[in-house]
C-alpha positions in Angstrom: -55.7 -50.4 78.9 -58.4 -50.5 81.1 -59.6 -49.8 84.9 -57.8 -52.0 87.5 -58.9 -53.6 90.8 -58.0 -54.5 94.2 -60.8 -57.0 94.9 -62.0 -59.8 93.6 -64.9 -62.0 95.6 -64.7 -65.6 94.9 -68.0 -68.2 95.3 -67.8 -71.9 94.6 -68.7 -75.1 95.0 -65.2 -76.3 96.1 -65.4 -76.6 99.3 -62.2 -76.6 101.9 -61.4 -80.1 102.2 -59.4 -80.2 99.0 -56.5 -77.5 97.9 -59.0 -76.1 95.3 -60.0 -72.8 97.0 -56.2 -72.0 97.9 -54.4 -72.6 93.9 -57.2 -70.5 92.9 -56.3 -67.4 95.3 -52.6 -68.1 95.1 -52.7 -67.7 91.2 -54.7 -64.8 91.6 -51.7 -63.4 94.1 -49.6 -64.5 91.9 -50.6 -62.1 88.9 -52.1 -59.3 91.0 -49.9 -59.1 94.2 -51.7 -55.8 95.3 -55.6 -57.6 95.2 -57.3 -58.9 98.2 -59.3 -61.7 97.9 -63.1 -62.1 100.0 -64.3 -65.5 100.5 -68.1 -65.2 99.6 -68.9 -69.1 100.3 -67.1 -72.3 99.3 -70.2 -74.3 100.8 -72.5 -74.5 97.8 -73.5 -78.2 97.2 -71.6 -79.8 94.6 -72.9 -79.2 91.0 -75.6 -77.2 92.0 -75.9 -74.2 90.0 -79.2 -73.3 91.0 -78.2 -72.7 95.4 -74.8 -70.9 93.9 -76.9 -68.5 91.6 -79.1 -67.6 94.0 -76.0 -67.1 96.3 -74.4 -64.9 94.1 -77.6 -62.9 93.6 -78.4 -62.7 97.4 -74.5 -61.3 97.5 -73.9 -58.9 95.2 -75.8 -55.8 96.5 -73.0 -55.5 99.2 -69.7 -57.0 97.6 -67.0 -54.5 97.1 -66.3 -53.0 93.5 -64.0 -55.3 91.4 -63.8 -58.4 90.3 -66.5 -61.5 91.3 -65.7 -65.2 90.2 -68.2 -67.3 90.6 -67.7 -71.4 89.2 -70.3 -73.8 90.1 -69.4 -75.8 87.1 -71.1 -79.4 86.7 -70.1 -79.0 82.9 -66.1 -78.0 83.1 -64.4 -79.6 80.1 -67.3 -79.5 77.6 -68.0 -77.0 75.4 -69.9 -74.7 77.8 -68.1 -71.1 77.5 -66.2 -69.6 80.1 -67.7 -65.9 80.5 -66.9 -62.2 81.7 -69.4 -59.8 82.4 -69.4 -55.8 83.4 -72.0 -54.7 84.5 -72.8 -51.0 86.5 -70.6 -49.3 84.1 -67.4 -51.1 84.4 -68.1 -51.1 88.1 -67.9 -54.8 88.4 -66.9 -57.7 86.0 -68.5 -61.2 86.6 -66.3 -64.0 85.5 -67.4 -67.7 85.7 -68.9 -70.6 83.3 -71.4 -69.7 81.2 -74.1 -71.8 82.9 -77.1 -69.7 84.5 -74.8 -69.4 87.6 -73.9 -65.4 87.0 -77.2 -64.6 85.8 -79.5 -63.5 88.7 -76.6 -61.0 90.0 -76.4 -59.7 86.6 -80.0 -58.9 86.5 -79.2 -57.5 89.9 -76.5 -55.1 89.0 -78.9 -53.7 86.1 -78.0 -55.9 83.2 -74.9 -57.0 81.5 -72.4 -54.3 79.4 -69.9 -55.6 77.8 -69.4 -59.6 78.1 -66.6 -61.7 76.5 -66.0 -65.2 76.1 -62.7 -66.4 77.3 -61.0 -67.7 74.5 -57.9 -66.2 74.6 -54.6 -68.4 75.9 -52.6 -65.6 76.2 -54.2 -64.7 79.6 -54.8 -68.5 80.9 -52.6 -71.3 82.3 -51.5 -73.6 80.5 -53.8 -76.6 81.8 -52.4 -80.1 82.1 -56.1 -81.3 82.2 -59.1 -79.7 81.3 -61.2 -80.2 84.5 -60.3 -77.2 86.5 -60.9 -73.8 84.9 -61.5 -71.9 88.4 -57.6 -72.5 87.9 -56.8 -72.3 84.7 -59.1 -69.7 83.4 -61.5 -67.9 85.2 -58.7 -67.1 87.8 -56.0 -65.5 86.2 -58.6 -63.7 83.8 -60.0 -62.5 86.9 -56.4 -61.3 88.2 -55.2 -59.6 84.8 -58.6 -57.3 84.8 -57.4 -56.4 88.3 -54.0 -55.3 86.7 -55.6 -53.4 83.8 -56.4 -55.7 80.9 -59.2 -54.5 79.0 -62.0 -56.8 78.8 -62.0 -57.2 75.1 -58.8 -58.3 75.2 -59.7 -61.3 77.1 -61.4 -63.0 74.4 -64.6 -62.7 71.8 -66.7 -60.1 72.5 -70.4 -61.5 73.1 -73.9 -60.4 73.0 -75.9 -60.3 76.2 -79.2 -62.1 75.1 -77.2 -65.4 73.3 -75.4 -65.9 77.3 -77.3 -68.5 79.6 -80.1 -67.5 81.2 -80.4 -68.0 85.0 -84.0 -69.4 85.9 -86.0 -67.7 88.5 -88.7 -69.4 90.3 -91.9 -66.5 90.6 -94.5 -67.1 92.9 -98.3 -67.6 92.2 -100.8 -65.5 94.4 -104.5 -64.5 93.8 -107.0 -63.3 96.7 -106.9 -66.5 98.3 -103.5 -68.0 98.2 -99.8 -67.4 97.3 -98.1 -70.5 96.1 -94.0 -70.2 97.1 -91.4 -71.7 96.3 -88.1 -72.4 99.2 -85.4 -70.8 97.8 -82.8 -71.6 100.4 -82.3 -73.0 104.3 -79.6 -70.9 106.2 -77.6 -72.7 108.9 -80.0 -71.7 111.2 -82.7 -73.3 109.4 -84.6 -70.4 108.0 -85.9 -71.3 105.0 -86.3 -68.3 102.8 -89.1 -68.4 100.0 -89.0 -66.8 96.6 -92.1 -64.4 98.3 -91.5 -60.6 99.5 -94.0 -59.3 102.4 -95.7 -57.3 100.0 -96.6 -59.8 97.5 -99.2 -61.8 100.3 -102.3 -59.4 100.4 -103.3 -57.6 103.3 -106.6 -59.0 103.8 -104.7 -62.6 104.6 -104.1 -61.2 108.4 -100.9 -62.1 110.0 -102.4 -65.4 111.3 -101.9 -67.5 108.6 -102.1 -71.3 107.0 -98.7 -72.9 105.6 -98.8 -76.1 103.5 -95.6 -77.6 102.8 -95.4 -79.8 100.0 -92.8 -82.3 99.9 -92.9 -85.4 97.8 -89.4 -86.4 98.7 -91.0 -87.1 102.4 -92.8 -90.0 103.4 -95.9 -88.2 105.1 -96.2 -86.3 101.6 -95.4 -82.8 103.8 -97.6 -80.9 106.3 -99.7 -78.4 107.1 -98.5 -75.5 110.3 -100.6 -72.3 111.8 -97.5 -69.7 111.6 -98.0 -65.9 112.6 -96.0 -62.7 110.8 -93.4 -61.1 112.8 -90.7 -59.0 112.7 -88.3 -61.2 114.5 -87.3 -64.6 115.5 -87.5 -63.9 119.4 -91.1 -62.8 118.4 -91.8 -66.5 117.6 -93.3 -68.7 120.4 -91.1 -71.7 121.5 -92.1 -74.2 119.3 -94.5 -72.4 117.1 -93.8 -70.9 113.6 -93.1 -67.6 111.9 -93.3 -66.0 109.1 -90.3 -62.9 109.2 -88.7 -60.8 106.1 -85.5 -61.6 106.4 -82.1 -59.8 105.5 -82.7 -59.9 101.8 -86.3 -58.7 102.0 -87.8 -62.1 101.3 -89.9 -63.8 103.6 -88.6 -67.1 105.6 -90.5 -69.7 107.5 -88.7 -69.7 111.0 -88.4 -71.4 114.3 -87.3 -69.4 117.7 -83.6 -71.3 117.9 -84.9 -74.1 116.6 -84.7 -75.5 112.5 -87.5 -74.8 110.8 -86.2 -76.7 107.4 -85.6 -79.9 109.8 -89.1 -79.5 111.9 -91.5 -78.7 109.1 -89.2 -81.1 106.7 -88.9 -78.7 104.2 -86.5 -78.8 101.1 -84.9 -76.2 99.1 -87.2 -76.3 96.3 -90.1 -77.5 98.0 -93.5 -75.4 97.4 -95.1 -73.8 100.3 -98.5 -72.8 99.8 -99.7 -69.9 102.0 -103.2 -69.0 102.9 -105.6 -67.4 105.4 -106.2 -69.3 108.2 -109.7 -69.8 107.4 -109.5 -70.6 104.1 -109.9 -73.9 102.6 -106.9 -75.8 101.6 -106.1 -74.6 97.7 -104.9 -77.1 95.1 -101.0 -77.3 94.8 -99.8 -75.6 91.5 -96.6 -75.9 89.6 -94.2 -72.9 90.6 -94.1 -70.9 86.9 -90.4 -70.2 86.3 -89.2 -67.0 84.3 -85.7 -66.6 82.3 -83.4 -63.8 83.8 -83.1 -60.8 81.5 -79.3 -60.0 80.9 -79.6 -56.8 78.5 -79.3 -53.2 80.6 -81.8 -51.6 81.3 
């Protein structure tokens, strides 16, 4: 027998209009009645593995010990694997498709320990079709783990270095320019960037120029002055601020208004930050790096 857990944290792109979330939670309840299920979010845009992986990575440091089920799975029904990955010396297990949705969270939790491909049908539901692995594979795997079934009973062991990596955009910073990317927009319209407050050289000062490269918009983007502040209330009405958000990243914000809407920023857009009196820097490609799943 393995370690028992009493909490499952659940993230998906299922939404709440259909019965999918409720069915997954009912399967868990039937197999492991002692377990509490925490809904992290089911509002990930359909098929958006990148957004799901970033939401999970933002959450991982705060979720309760136990099992995490993350399902954003445009490849359901194909030969992509279902996986379970142990992290933090068994303090948690992440369950979901092997498509990169788990990778950034695994890396933030210190890297993968044991990992398996979910191939043992004894710990799955009989599936009438191959399009609902959340119900038929991931929920049963999570419930059985909570009941004390050892990870290696769920399927074939796999090495962390053969798991599908997540792709994390990196900022490009020099003494005159920081080229960042819009990672995520919250429901208030605050736009998180992939750059931390310490990544911006102190020589830039607190009043900066930001240029949004948004080719999807008719204008091609916009340029604004932004002031570094510590709270939303510090931003003057109609002005733009850069605040360190609850995840420790810089975010483009406005006071009680949507910065994303007013500035025309979409997730994935490039945001160039420079000192106010600097000449505009040329827009460059943002490099990406594979997330290493090996233990550190």
